[in-house]
VMD Tcl script that draws the C-alpha trace (Angstrom):
set ca {
  {88.89 228.25 116.89}
  {88.54 231.97 115.97}
  {88.72 232.80 112.31}
  {90.89 235.54 110.87}
  {89.16 238.27 108.89}
  {89.62 237.92 105.17}
  {91.52 240.66 103.34}
  {89.22 243.61 102.66}
  {86.70 242.54 105.30}
  {85.38 244.94 107.94}
  {87.81 245.22 110.87}
  {86.46 248.28 112.68}
  {85.54 247.81 116.34}
  {83.23 250.80 116.70}
  {80.39 252.25 114.64}
  {81.15 255.09 112.28}
  {79.02 257.93 111.01}
  {79.20 259.74 107.70}
  {80.76 263.19 108.05}
  {81.30 266.21 105.87}
  {83.27 269.39 106.24}
  {86.84 270.56 106.16}
  {89.58 269.22 108.38}
  {92.95 270.88 109.01}
  {95.91 268.56 109.42}
  {99.59 269.09 110.18}
  {102.24 266.38 110.18}
  {104.02 266.44 113.53}
  {107.35 265.30 112.08}
  {107.40 267.51 108.96}
  {107.98 271.26 108.68}
  {105.92 271.61 105.51}
  {102.95 273.22 107.24}
  {99.29 272.45 107.53}
  {97.11 271.00 104.81}
  {93.37 270.76 104.36}
  {91.19 267.76 103.74}
  {87.55 266.66 103.70}
  {86.05 264.43 106.37}
  {84.44 261.23 105.12}
  {83.38 259.55 108.35}
  {84.01 259.64 112.09}
  {83.90 257.26 115.04}
  {84.64 257.63 118.73}
  {88.28 256.65 118.26}
  {89.09 257.87 114.78}
  {88.11 259.38 111.45}
  {88.67 259.05 107.71}
  {89.55 261.96 105.42}
  {90.51 262.71 101.82}
  {93.35 265.14 101.18}
  {96.21 265.96 98.83}
  {99.15 264.87 101.02}
  {100.12 261.70 99.14}
  {103.15 260.94 101.33}
  {101.38 259.98 104.59}
  {102.31 256.51 105.80}
  {101.16 254.25 108.64}
  {102.43 255.30 112.04}
  {102.95 258.99 111.26}
  {101.40 261.50 113.67}
  {99.24 264.47 112.70}
  {97.65 267.30 114.61}
  {94.03 267.70 113.53}
  {91.21 270.20 113.88}
  {87.62 269.94 112.65}
  {84.22 271.14 113.82}
  {85.44 272.16 117.28}
  {87.49 268.98 117.81}
  {91.28 268.98 117.91}
  {94.06 266.68 119.00}
  {96.69 264.23 117.87}
  {96.03 261.26 115.59}
  {98.06 258.39 114.16}
  {97.84 257.34 110.50}
  {96.50 253.78 110.35}
  {96.35 253.40 106.57}
  {96.47 255.49 103.40}
  {95.37 254.67 99.87}
  {95.46 256.76 96.72}
  {92.08 257.21 95.02}
  {91.71 259.32 91.87}
  {94.91 261.27 92.60}
  {93.98 262.07 96.21}
  {94.89 260.31 99.44}
  {92.22 258.68 101.58}
  {93.51 258.08 105.09}
  {92.19 256.40 108.22}
  {93.32 258.00 111.49}
  {93.20 256.76 115.10}
  {92.74 259.55 117.64}
  {95.33 259.38 120.40}
  {94.43 260.17 124.02}
  {95.54 263.48 125.51}
  {98.65 262.99 127.70}
  {96.66 263.91 130.83}
  {93.99 261.24 130.07}
}
mol new
graphics top color blue
foreach p $ca { graphics top sphere $p radius 0.5 }
foreach p [lrange $ca 0 end-1] q [lrange $ca 1 end] { graphics top cylinder $p $q radius 0.2 }
display resetview
């Protein structure tokens, strides 16, 4: 019988790599404009970033741009660390894909 992962255990399905640099984000459902963040790590299907937008919640969509990459991503989780948000994003496929 398969076991369920314990809370806090690793649940990622793909390897991730440490990343640095600025990322530009814009909430698709909010008119408040773009905001900047710092990349923490990346994987084929997602990335993690720190930023000042403390109101992001799971399921929200953001447009992103960093290091020549751009697209649409979905917020998977957000936690507040030292007054900043740390968020995990899943990159969504382009509609033509």
